[in-house]
N, C-alpha and C positions, 0 to 999 in steps of 0.2 A: 526963520529957517530952522532954528534949533527946536522950536516947538513942533514943527512938522516932523523932524527926525525922531523926536521923542515919541510922537504919536505912532509912527511906523514901527519903532522898537516895541511899543506896547502891543500893537496888533500882532507882530511877529511872536512875541512871548505868549500871547493868548492863543494864537494858532498852534504853537508848539505844545502848550498844555492840552488843548483839545485833541491834537494828534496823538499825544501820549495816552490820553484817556481812551481814545478810539482803539489804539493798539491793545490796551488792557482788555477792553470789551471784546475785541476780535479773538484774543487768546482764550477768553472764557466763553466762546461760542455765542456771544451776544452780537451777531454780525449786523443786525438791523440798527442797533444802538450805535455801533461803530460807524456805520454809514452816516447816520444823522450827525454824529460828532464831527466827522470829516467834512461833511457839507457845511456845517457851521464854521469850522476852521477856515474853509475857503471863502465863506461869506465875510468873515472878519478880515482875512488877509488873502486876497485873490491870487497873489503871486507866491503863495506858500507851496513850494515844490513837493515837499514830503507829503502834504495832505493830498495833493493831486495824485501822487504815486500810490499812496495807500488806498485811495478811493479806486484807483485802477485795479489794485489787488482785489478789493472787495468785488468789483464787477467781474473780474476774471473767475473768482471762486464761485460766484453765483451764476456763471454761464453767460454773462452779458459781455461778449467779447468786443463788439464794436464800441460800446461805452468805455470798456477797459482801455482800448487803444486810444480813444480820445483823451482820457485822463493821463496815460503815459506820455502822449505827445505834449500835453499841457505842462506836465512836470518837466519835460525836457526843454520847454520854452524858457523856464525859469532857472534851470540848473543843468550843468553838464555832468552830473553825478553818473558814473559808469554803471552803477546798479540800476538806475532808471532805464538806461539804454539796454541793459541786459534783459530787464523785465519786458520791455517792448520787443526785443529780439525773440525771446522765448514765445511770446504771444504770436508774433508773426509766423513762427514756424509750427504753430499748432495746426492740426488737421482742418479746423474751420477756416484758416487763412491760407494754408499751404496745401493745395489739392493736387499738386503735381507729384509725379512718381520719382523724378530724379534720373530717368533714363535719357538717352540721347534724343529720343523722340518727344520727351515730355520733361524738359529740364525744370528744376525748381527755380521759380522766379524770386529773387531777393528784392523785396520792396521796402521802402522806408529808410534805407541806409542813407545817412546824411553825408557820408564821404566814403572813399575807397576803403579805408582801414576798418570802418564799422561794417561795411559789406562783407569783407573777408572774415571778420569775427563772426558774423551771422552764418556764414557757410560752415565754419567749424562748430559753431553752436548747434547747428542742425545735425551735423555728424555726431556730436557728443550726445545729443538728445536721443538719437535713433540707434546708435551703435555702442555707446558706453564711453569709458574713459580712454583717452589717447595713451598710447604706449603701454596699455594693459589689455583692453578689450579690442582695440584696433590700432593699426600702425599705418602711417602714410607711406605709400609706395611712390606716388608721383602726383604732380599737379601741372596742368598745362592749359593754355588759352586756345580757344578755337572759335569757329563760327558755325552755327547750326541754323539753317533756314534764315540767314541774315541776322541772327541774334548772336551777340558776343557771349560766349559761354566759357565757364571754368570747369574743367574736368578734374576731379580729385579721385584718385584710385587709392583704395585702402585694402589692407589685408586684415582679415578678422582673426581672432585668436585660433579658430579652428583651421586656419590656412586658406580659407576661401578669399578670393579677391572680388572687390566690388568697385565699379566706377560710378560716381555720383556726378551728375551734370547740373550746374547752376547757371541760370540766365542772369548775367551780371550787367546787362546793358544799361540798367537804370543808374548804377552807381560807379561803374568802372571809369577811372580817371578823375573823379571828383576829389578835390583835395580838401582837407580839413580847414575850416575857417575861410574858405574862398566862396 
């Protein structure tokens, strides 16, 4: 049993080293070399969450969004690191995934949230990505639950810095009521 644990530790260390080398290559714009190193790290240690996450970053940067999502999901299988969930949330809210306008007739569908709290974070992440910094660029006026065409929706009304108000509708039926760890 001790030998098996040692072998796992060695694989983890090797994956960490490869992941660090990949990060260096990525920073030096050697993105293809970074990808190869990350894939090697995953080969060596298939449960190395950081390698999966960083490979997801590579795919996002190179415009391969579906592959990126697969990698982020894999990273979250092996780690509950909030940065990994944030990366996935940002990707889910990109135009290629989020085609809805956020109006009452076309609410933004929050998908992929594992529980209620993560879904709410994704709503505010969407607002931050599209409207800027809270309490600087926008201010929350109200938030209320409702139903639109049989879908459970969250309406968040914000006031922009210029005084204009905007209501953003989110279809929350996929995650509403899901509890963390249940």
